[in-house]
C-alpha positions as a Python dict, from the first residue, in 0.01 Angstrom:
ca = {
    (1, 'X'): (0, 0, 0),
    (2, 'X'): (235, -2, -294),
    (3, 'X'): (207, -306, -522),
    (4, 'X'): (533, -468, -632),
    (5, 'X'): (399, -718, -889),
    (6, 'X'): (94, -698, -1116),
    (7, 'X'): (-24, -808, -1461),
    (8, 'X'): (-196, -653, -1760),
    (9, 'X'): (-352, -815, -2067),
    (10, 'X'): (-244, -675, -2402),
    (11, 'X'): (-466, -629, -2709),
    (12, 'X'): (-346, -958, -2854),
    (13, 'X'): (-445, -1141, -2533),
    (14, 'X'): (-89, -1192, -2412),
    (15, 'X'): (-12, -1114, -2049),
    (16, 'X'): (264, -879, -1935),
    (17, 'X'): (398, -902, -1581),
    (18, 'X'): (493, -566, -1431),
    (19, 'X'): (740, -503, -1151),
    (20, 'X'): (803, -178, -969),
    (21, 'X'): (1178, -115, -1000),
    (22, 'X'): (1286, -124, -638),
    (23, 'X'): (1633, -2, -732),
    (24, 'X'): (1485, 338, -811),
    (25, 'X'): (1268, 387, -503),
    (26, 'X'): (1193, 612, -325),
    (27, 'X'): (1272, 890, -573),
    (28, 'X'): (1117, 733, -884),
    (29, 'X'): (839, 479, -934),
    (30, 'X'): (932, 297, -1255),
    (31, 'X'): (738, 11, -1411),
    (32, 'X'): (950, -272, -1553),
    (33, 'X'): (740, -486, -1791),
    (34, 'X'): (842, -851, -1832),
    (35, 'X'): (718, -1034, -2140),
    (36, 'X'): (954, -1334, -2140),
    (37, 'X'): (1090, -1567, -1875),
    (38, 'X'): (1443, -1441, -1944),
    (39, 'X'): (1334, -1084, -1877),
    (40, 'X'): (1185, -1202, -1549),
    (41, 'X'): (1504, -1392, -1461),
    (42, 'X'): (1710, -1079, -1528),
    (43, 'X'): (1475, -871, -1312),
    (44, 'X'): (1511, -1114, -1020),
    (45, 'X'): (1888, -1137, -1058),
    (46, 'X'): (1937, -761, -1084),
    (47, 'X'): (1709, -692, -784),
    (48, 'X'): (1438, -507, -971),
    (49, 'X'): (1226, -724, -742),
    (50, 'X'): (1356, -854, -409),
    (51, 'X'): (1232, -1008, -85),
    (52, 'X'): (1189, -1384, -59),
    (53, 'X'): (808, -1404, -102),
    (54, 'X'): (811, -1152, -390),
    (55, 'X'): (1093, -1345, -557),
    (56, 'X'): (884, -1662, -533),
    (57, 'X'): (579, -1491, -683),
    (58, 'X'): (792, -1346, -962),
    (59, 'X'): (940, -1689, -1031),
    (60, 'X'): (589, -1834, -1067),
    (61, 'X'): (494, -1562, -1313),
    (62, 'X'): (823, -1623, -1494),
    (63, 'X'): (724, -1987, -1541),
    (64, 'X'): (392, -1873, -1689),
    (65, 'X'): (572, -1630, -1919),
    (66, 'X'): (785, -1917, -2041),
    (67, 'X'): (473, -2111, -2139),
    (68, 'X'): (324, -1805, -2309),
    (69, 'X'): (632, -1765, -2530),
    (70, 'X'): (517, -2083, -2705),
    (71, 'X'): (873, -2187, -2790),
    (72, 'X'): (814, -2553, -2706),
    (73, 'X'): (715, -2825, -2954),
    (74, 'X'): (352, -2927, -2939),
    (75, 'X'): (389, -3276, -2790),
    (76, 'X'): (357, -3306, -2413),
    (77, 'X'): (698, -3458, -2347),
    (78, 'X'): (881, -3181, -2533),
    (79, 'X'): (675, -2914, -2356),
    (80, 'X'): (771, -3057, -2017),
    (81, 'X'): (1138, -3062, -2118),
    (82, 'X'): (1115, -2703, -2237),
    (83, 'X'): (954, -2595, -1910),
    (84, 'X'): (1237, -2757, -1716),
    (85, 'X'): (1476, -2532, -1909),
    (86, 'X'): (1263, -2230, -1820),
    (87, 'X'): (1267, -2335, -1454),
    (88, 'X'): (1645, -2381, -1462),
    (89, 'X'): (1695, -2029, -1599),
    (90, 'X'): (1479, -1879, -1326),
    (91, 'X'): (1619, -2104, -1053),
    (92, 'X'): (1975, -1984, -1116),
    (93, 'X'): (1901, -1621, -1025),
    (94, 'X'): (1910, -1594, -641),
    (95, 'X'): (2040, -1897, -448),
    (96, 'X'): (1952, -1802, -89),
    (97, 'X'): (1579, -1723, -110),
    (98, 'X'): (1409, -2061, -72),
    (99, 'X'): (1072, -1920, -187),
    (100, 'X'): (1217, -1907, -538),
    (101, 'X'): (1256, -2285, -544),
    (102, 'X'): (932, -2342, -351),
    (103, 'X'): (739, -2155, -621),
    (104, 'X'): (904, -2352, -902),
    (105, 'X'): (819, -2678, -725),
    (106, 'X'): (458, -2566, -686),
    (107, 'X'): (436, -2482, -1058),
    (108, 'X'): (607, -2803, -1180),
    (109, 'X'): (319, -3051, -1128),
    (110, 'X'): (85, -2800, -1293),
    (111, 'X'): (283, -2777, -1617),
    (112, 'X'): (340, -3153, -1616),
    (113, 'X'): (-33, -3221, -1578),
    (114, 'X'): (-134, -2990, -1863),
    (115, 'X'): (153, -3072, -2103),
    (116, 'X'): (-83, -3213, -2368),
    (117, 'X'): (-328, -2920, -2349),
    (118, 'X'): (-344, -2654, -2623),
    (119, 'X'): (-88, -2377, -2585),
    (120, 'X'): (-334, -2103, -2486),
    (121, 'X'): (-493, -2327, -2224),
    (122, 'X'): (-153, -2412, -2074),
    (123, 'X'): (-70, -2043, -2050),
    (124, 'X'): (-404, -1956, -1892),
    (125, 'X'): (-373, -2226, -1627),
    (126, 'X'): (-13, -2138, -1537),
    (127, 'X'): (-88, -1766, -1504),
    (128, 'X'): (-389, -1851, -1287),
    (129, 'X'): (-164, -2060, -1061),
    (130, 'X'): (91, -1779, -1034),
    (131, 'X'): (-184, -1533, -944),
    (132, 'X'): (-313, -1779, -685),
    (133, 'X'): (36, -1789, -529),
    (134, 'X'): (33, -1409, -504),
    (135, 'X'): (-319, -1393, -360),
    (136, 'X'): (-237, -1669, -114),
    (137, 'X'): (75, -1484, -1),
    (138, 'X'): (-126, -1174, 84),
    (139, 'X'): (-364, -1380, 297),
    (140, 'X'): (-71, -1552, 469),
    (141, 'X'): (85, -1215, 545),
    (142, 'X'): (-234, -1089, 703),
    (143, 'X'): (-240, -1397, 926),
    (144, 'X'): (124, -1336, 1016),
    (145, 'X'): (24, -983, 1111),
    (146, 'X'): (-259, -1109, 1330),
    (147, 'X'): (-42, -1366, 1510),
    (148, 'X'): (254, -1132, 1545),
    (149, 'X'): (78, -823, 1670),
    (150, 'X'): (-35, -1018, 1977),
    (151, 'X'): (331, -1030, 2085),
    (152, 'X'): (357, -651, 2102),
    (153, 'X'): (244, -437, 2396),
    (154, 'X'): (-23, -171, 2348),
    (155, 'X'): (251, 87, 2302),
    (156, 'X'): (564, -37, 2129),
    (157, 'X'): (871, 80, 1943),
    (158, 'X'): (999, -177, 1693),
    (159, 'X'): (1338, -196, 1526),
    (160, 'X'): (1344, -335, 1171),
    (161, 'X'): (1620, -434, 930),
    (162, 'X'): (1602, -444, 550),
    (163, 'X'): (1252, -443, 398),
    (164, 'X'): (993, -710, 469),
    (165, 'X'): (685, -519, 368),
    (166, 'X'): (444, -505, 76),
    (167, 'X'): (736, -452, -162),
    (168, 'X'): (898, -778, -53),
    (169, 'X'): (580, -987, -74),
    (170, 'X'): (254, -1017, -263),
    (171, 'X'): (128, -738, -39),
    (172, 'X'): (91, -629, 327),
    (173, 'X'): (426, -773, 434),
    (174, 'X'): (574, -1007, 693),
    (175, 'X'): (775, -803, 945),
    (176, 'X'): (590, -488, 840),
    (177, 'X'): (273, -696, 834),
    (178, 'X'): (314, -746, 1211),
    (179, 'X'): (350, -370, 1252),
    (180, 'X'): (49, -304, 1029),
    (181, 'X'): (-148, -567, 1220),
    (182, 'X'): (-67, -399, 1550),
    (183, 'X'): (-176, -59, 1419),
    (184, 'X'): (-501, -209, 1287),
    (185, 'X'): (-556, -363, 1632),
    (186, 'X'): (-546, -13, 1781),
    (187, 'X'): (-194, -28, 1923),
    (188, 'X'): (41, 267, 1923),
    (189, 'X'): (346, 159, 1724),
    (190, 'X'): (652, 351, 1613),
    (191, 'X'): (950, 219, 1422),
    (192, 'X'): (1326, 260, 1408),
    (193, 'X'): (1436, 147, 1062),
    (194, 'X'): (1795, 42, 999),
    (195, 'X'): (1920, 189, 671),
    (196, 'X'): (2054, -159, 582),
    (197, 'X'): (2386, -122, 408),
    (198, 'X'): (2497, -164, 138),
    (199, 'X'): (2175, -169, -65),
    (200, 'X'): (1984, 62, 171),
    (201, 'X'): (1655, -130, 162),
    (202, 'X'): (1561, 13, 502),
    (203, 'X'): (1625, 373, 400),
    (204, 'X'): (1481, 345, 51),
    (205, 'X'): (1199, 94, 92),
    (206, 'X'): (1091, 40, 454),
    (207, 'X'): (1092, 411, 531),
    (208, 'X'): (904, 470, 204),
    (209, 'X'): (631, 218, 293),
    (210, 'X'): (586, 325, 654),
    (211, 'X'): (582, 695, 567),
    (212, 'X'): (308, 623, 312),
    (213, 'X'): (112, 444, 586),
    (214, 'X'): (158, 732, 830),
    (215, 'X'): (336, 510, 1084),
    (216, 'X'): (591, 715, 1287),
    (217, 'X'): (934, 605, 1166),
    (218, 'X'): (1289, 710, 1254),
    (219, 'X'): (1569, 614, 1016),
    (220, 'X'): (1907, 519, 1168),
    (221, 'X'): (2230, 385, 1029),
    (222, 'X'): (2304, 20, 1103),
    (223, 'X'): (2582, 117, 1343),
    (224, 'X'): (2341, 315, 1563),
    (225, 'X'): (2127, 15, 1663),
    (226, 'X'): (2336, -71, 1970),
    (227, 'X'): (2310, 280, 2107),
    (228, 'X'): (1935, 299, 2053),
    (229, 'X'): (1892, -34, 2232),
    (230, 'X'): (2115, 74, 2520),
    (231, 'X'): (1893, 379, 2569),
    (232, 'X'): (1594, 153, 2631),
    (233, 'X'): (1410, 281, 2325),
    (234, 'X'): (1339, -55, 2158),
    (235, 'X'): (1066, -298, 2272),
    (236, 'X'): (1115, -560, 1999),
    (237, 'X'): (1317, -637, 1689),
    (238, 'X'): (1118, -779, 1399),
    (239, 'X'): (1282, -897, 1075),
    (240, 'X'): (1187, -1107, 775),
    (241, 'X'): (1369, -1412, 641),
    (242, 'X'): (1498, -1550, 313),
    (243, 'X'): (1539, -1906, 438),
    (244, 'X'): (1471, -2072, 773),
    (245, 'X'): (1646, -2402, 839),
    (246, 'X'): (1469, -2693, 1009),
    (247, 'X'): (1636, -2611, 1341),
    (248, 'X'): (1529, -2245, 1329),
    (249, 'X'): (1856, -2091, 1208),
    (250, 'X'): (1754, -1805, 981),
    (251, 'X'): (1917, -1638, 680),
    (252, 'X'): (1818, -1277, 631),
    (253, 'X'): (1977, -960, 499),
    (254, 'X'): (2336, -920, 616),
    (255, 'X'): (2344, -735, 947),
    (256, 'X'): (2054, -932, 1096),
    (257, 'X'): (2285, -1161, 1293),
    (258, 'X'): (2453, -864, 1458),
    (259, 'X'): (2114, -722, 1559),
    (260, 'X'): (2020, -1055, 1718),
    (261, 'X'): (2337, -1047, 1931),
    (262, 'X'): (2261, -691, 2040),
    (263, 'X'): (1899, -777, 2119),
    (264, 'X'): (2007, -1074, 2329),
    (265, 'X'): (2258, -858, 2517),
    (266, 'X'): (1992, -598, 2596),
    (267, 'X'): (1712, -844, 2679),
    (268, 'X'): (1498, -740, 2383),
    (269, 'X'): (1280, -1001, 2207),
    (270, 'X'): (1397, -1081, 1855),
    (271, 'X'): (1124, -1201, 1620),
    (272, 'X'): (1140, -1345, 1268),
    (273, 'X'): (825, -1307, 1056),
    (274, 'X'): (792, -1523, 745),
    (275, 'X'): (542, -1744, 562),
    (276, 'X'): (578, -2117, 620),
    (277, 'X'): (710, -2155, 265),
    (278, 'X'): (1030, -1983, 382),
    (279, 'X'): (1100, -2271, 620),
    (280, 'X'): (1310, -2531, 439),
    (281, 'X'): (1287, -2871, 609),
    (282, 'X'): (1556, -3004, 372),
    (283, 'X'): (1810, -2761, 518),
    (284, 'X'): (1905, -2896, 861),
    (285, 'X'): (2080, -2585, 995),
    (286, 'X'): (2225, -2249, 904),
    (287, 'X'): (2558, -2390, 791),
    (288, 'X'): (2378, -2560, 501),
    (289, 'X'): (2220, -2238, 370),
    (290, 'X'): (2394, -2107, 55),
    (291, 'X'): (2490, -1741, 95),
    (292, 'X'): (2478, -1525, -215),
    (293, 'X'): (2767, -1285, -274),
    (294, 'X'): (2700, -975, -479),
    (295, 'X'): (2893, -717, -677),
    (296, 'X'): (3170, -516, -511),
    (297, 'X'): (3018, -206, -668),
    (298, 'X'): (2729, -215, -420),
    (299, 'X'): (2986, -145, -147),
    (300, 'X'): (3234, 80, -328),
    (301, 'X'): (2979, 315, -487),
    (302, 'X'): (2686, 531, -381),
    (303, 'X'): (2493, 561, -703),
    (304, 'X'): (2750, 663, -962),
    (305, 'X'): (2994, 806, -709),
    (306, 'X'): (3288, 594, -597),
    (307, 'X'): (3325, 593, -217),
    (308, 'X'): (3629, 364, -187),
    (309, 'X'): (3974, 361, -349),
    (310, 'X'): (4030, 181, -678),
    (311, 'X'): (4157, -174, -639),
    (312, 'X'): (4038, -226, -279),
    (313, 'X'): (3922, -580, -201),
    (314, 'X'): (3554, -613, -116),
    (315, 'X'): (3357, -890, 54),
    (316, 'X'): (2984, -845, -7),
    (317, 'X'): (2765, -1131, 122),
    (318, 'X'): (2400, -1044, 75),
    (319, 'X'): (2285, -1242, 379),
    (320, 'X'): (2401, -1372, 714),
    (321, 'X'): (2262, -1645, 939),
    (322, 'X'): (2108, -1578, 1279),
    (323, 'X'): (2137, -1885, 1505),
    (324, 'X'): (1815, -2018, 1651),
    (325, 'X'): (1938, -1951, 2005),
    (326, 'X'): (1911, -1576, 1938),
    (327, 'X'): (1553, -1591, 1806),
    (328, 'X'): (1268, -1544, 2052),
    (329, 'X'): (999, -1665, 1812),
    (330, 'X'): (924, -1730, 1447),
    (331, 'X'): (592, -1581, 1339),
    (332, 'X'): (414, -1764, 1054),
    (333, 'X'): (62, -1780, 914),
    (334, 'X'): (19, -2105, 1110),
    (335, 'X'): (102, -1943, 1442),
    (336, 'X'): (400, -1850, 1655),
    (337, 'X'): (681, -2100, 1713),
    (338, 'X'): (980, -2107, 1934),
    (339, 'X'): (1270, -2218, 1712),
    (340, 'X'): (1316, -2546, 1896),
    (341, 'X'): (958, -2640, 1815),
    (342, 'X'): (1015, -2640, 1441),
    (343, 'X'): (1177, -2982, 1413),
    (344, 'X'): (894, -3148, 1603),
    (345, 'X'): (636, -2965, 1395),
    (346, 'X'): (800, -3039, 1062),
    (347, 'X'): (839, -3407, 1145),
    (348, 'X'): (472, -3438, 1240),
    (349, 'X'): (288, -3482, 910),
    (350, 'X'): (-53, -3472, 1072),
    (351, 'X'): (5, -3160, 1279),
    (352, 'X'): (-182, -2852, 1160),
    (353, 'X'): (-116, -2615, 1452),
    (354, 'X'): (199, -2497, 1632),
    (355, 'X'): (321, -2722, 1911),
    (356, 'X'): (279, -2430, 2148),
    (357, 'X'): (240, -2057, 2139),
    (358, 'X'): (550, -1849, 2219),
}
């Protein structure tokens, strides 16, 4: 599987974080090296890297890059203040993906604890924590794949939207992790991949990953999903998530909500696959999820070619919210939940397993 985020150590001992430029896939595989936290923030903002788990991992590495820059005074208090500035820069990049903020919160107690350590030691510890977040994400994704594949029949055709694969995570994937898990379990799985306008993550990224894996995949435009469902060709819809509210409402790439309505109309199960870190207990419902709006150019242009008249108004939300009532189950590394089970689970501090299996 393609790797979206990796590190190298330079001759002087400094670490460079590398990102595959997802804007250029599938035609070119370009390495974008990040040596400062501001370079990482720009890469997140400009969608060099995307997908909620991958954004969180990149944010963690961005925090470590900030420490490596050694721009902070030597005393512990000043270092902590400096790191808060680094975190603020990274935290202002993509408002919807909760994994971004989850990763910063996981890194914060680490930099606070080691504030008085020597600079090189601080950098080493923070990079180790960022790498641990990435490694942990891969293991979580494999568990998501194991739990999710059990929901699919021995022969299944799955509809996907956007990209929730290895490129959107530390590796393996969430929605695509379920598909990979089913294939590894010996099931016969084929995929219909929505192109996912306007950024075409389905056409450029999901199709790219699945073709590399040899999984039979058919690319369709977003507007064809209803027809394909009406023909009885879809057994399940599986998508990822950028933020899941406490009541199960889910923000994902714009167009997901419409698919959930179509799936409900046609009696097709609609599954959300995401690590538990994507569930935000502080967000009560979908109305409280901030929705990022992006450049009009993503809609008006295809590459360098203008596809719409000059001066036309454009509305370009990057995400929409699927209400919990349209979601059959939420697949996490901790198990499979019906949306209505989330509140009970989140409020039970001692609970370690899902309330019930969907």
